[in-house]
C-alpha positions as CSV (number, residue, x, y, z in Angstrom):
1,M,48.5,-8.9,50.0
2,E,47.9,-10.2,46.5
3,A,46.3,-13.4,47.8
4,T,43.9,-11.3,49.9
5,L,43.0,-9.3,46.8
6,V,42.3,-12.4,44.9
7,L,40.2,-13.9,47.6
8,V,38.1,-10.7,47.9
9,L,37.5,-10.5,44.1
10,L,36.6,-14.3,44.1
11,L,34.1,-13.8,46.9
12,T,32.7,-10.7,45.3
13,F,32.1,-12.5,42.0
14,L,30.6,-15.5,43.9
15,V,28.1,-13.3,45.9
16,A,27.2,-11.4,42.7
17,G,26.7,-14.7,40.8
18,M,24.5,-16.1,43.5
19,T,22.5,-12.9,43.7
20,F,22.0,-12.9,40.0
21,A,20.9,-16.5,40.0
22,L,18.4,-15.8,42.8
23,V,16.9,-12.8,41.0
24,M,16.5,-14.6,37.7
25,G,14.9,-17.6,39.4
26,Y,12.4,-15.3,41.2
27,R,11.6,-13.5,38.0
28,G,11.0,-16.8,36.2
29,I,8.6,-17.9,38.9
30,E,6.7,-14.6,38.8
31,E,6.4,-14.8,35.0
32,S,5.1,-18.4,35.2
33,R,2.4,-17.2,37.8
34,A,1.3,-14.3,35.6
35,L,1.0,-16.5,32.4
36,P,-2.3,-18.2,33.4
37,A,-3.8,-15.0,34.5
38,A,-3.0,-13.3,31.2
39,R,-4.4,-16.2,29.3
40,R,-7.7,-16.0,31.2
41,E,-8.0,-12.3,30.5
42,A,-7.2,-12.8,26.8
43,T,-9.8,-15.4,26.1
44,P,-13.3,-14.0,25.4
45,S,-16.1,-15.2,27.4
46,V,-19.7,-16.0,26.5
47,A,-20.8,-12.8,28.1
48,D,-18.6,-10.8,25.8
49,A,-20.1,-12.4,22.8
50,V,-23.7,-11.7,24.0
51,M,-22.9,-8.0,24.1
52,I,-22.1,-7.9,20.3
53,P,-25.3,-7.0,18.5
54,G,-26.3,-9.7,16.0
55,F,-23.6,-12.2,17.0
56,F,-26.2,-15.0,17.2
57,A,-28.3,-13.8,14.3
58,A,-29.1,-16.3,11.5
59,A,-27.0,-15.8,8.4
60,G,-30.1,-15.4,6.1
61,S,-32.1,-13.1,8.3
62,R,-30.7,-9.9,6.7
63,G,-30.9,-11.2,3.2
64,N,-28.5,-10.0,0.6
65,R,-30.4,-8.1,-2.1
66,P,-29.2,-8.4,-5.7
67,A,-28.5,-4.6,-5.7
68,D,-25.9,-5.1,-2.9
69,L,-24.2,-7.8,-4.9
70,A,-24.1,-5.8,-8.1
71,F,-22.6,-2.8,-6.3
72,D,-20.0,-5.1,-4.6
73,E,-19.2,-6.7,-8.0
74,A,-18.9,-3.3,-9.6
75,L,-16.6,-1.9,-6.8
76,L,-14.4,-4.9,-6.9
77,A,-14.1,-4.6,-10.7
78,R,-13.2,-1.0,-10.5
79,L,-10.6,-1.7,-7.7
80,D,-9.1,-4.5,-9.9
81,Q,-9.0,-2.1,-12.9
82,H,-7.2,0.6,-10.8
83,V,-4.7,-1.9,-9.3
84,R,-3.8,-3.3,-12.8
85,A,-3.3,0.3,-14.1
86,E,-1.1,1.2,-11.2
87,H,0.9,-2.1,-11.7
88,A,1.4,-1.3,-15.4
89,T,2.6,2.2,-14.5
90,V,5.1,0.7,-11.9
91,A,6.3,-1.9,-14.4
92,Q,6.9,0.8,-17.0
93,F,9.0,2.9,-14.4
94,V,11.0,-0.2,-13.4
95,H,11.8,-1.1,-17.0
96,Y,12.4,2.5,-18.1
97,P,13.2,4.7,-15.0
98,S,13.0,8.4,-15.4
99,V,11.7,11.4,-13.5
100,D,8.7,11.6,-15.9
101,S,7.7,8.1,-15.4
102,L,8.2,8.3,-11.7
103,Y,5.5,11.1,-11.3
104,R,3.2,9.9,-14.1
105,Q,-0.4,9.2,-13.2
106,S,-1.8,5.8,-14.1
107,G,-4.9,7.4,-15.7
108,S,-7.0,5.5,-13.3
109,S,-8.8,7.3,-10.5
110,L,-10.7,5.8,-7.6
111,H,-13.0,8.8,-7.1
112,V,-16.6,7.9,-7.5
113,H,-18.9,10.6,-8.7
């Protein structure tokens, strides 16, 4: 009786293992077939690039005006000033933690009027 039970359990594990190996092999084959198709869909084609307006425009065709550059430089300087003020406020909180320093404003505002 015990030998029969051991034989049934052995055969059950054998069949389950073979089924598992077959399913995993089939899954690997299907994934390898889907991989090239996914690569083809992910790579942009020339037709996609043509649809983007100005994609092939020359770099100097729009021309950067000095006013644009001045505004960009002023905006970058303002952002840099704000980040430095926030960094100083955080450093002060790290060195001297308190509830007041946690909620203290840095004195720098990014609102442009």
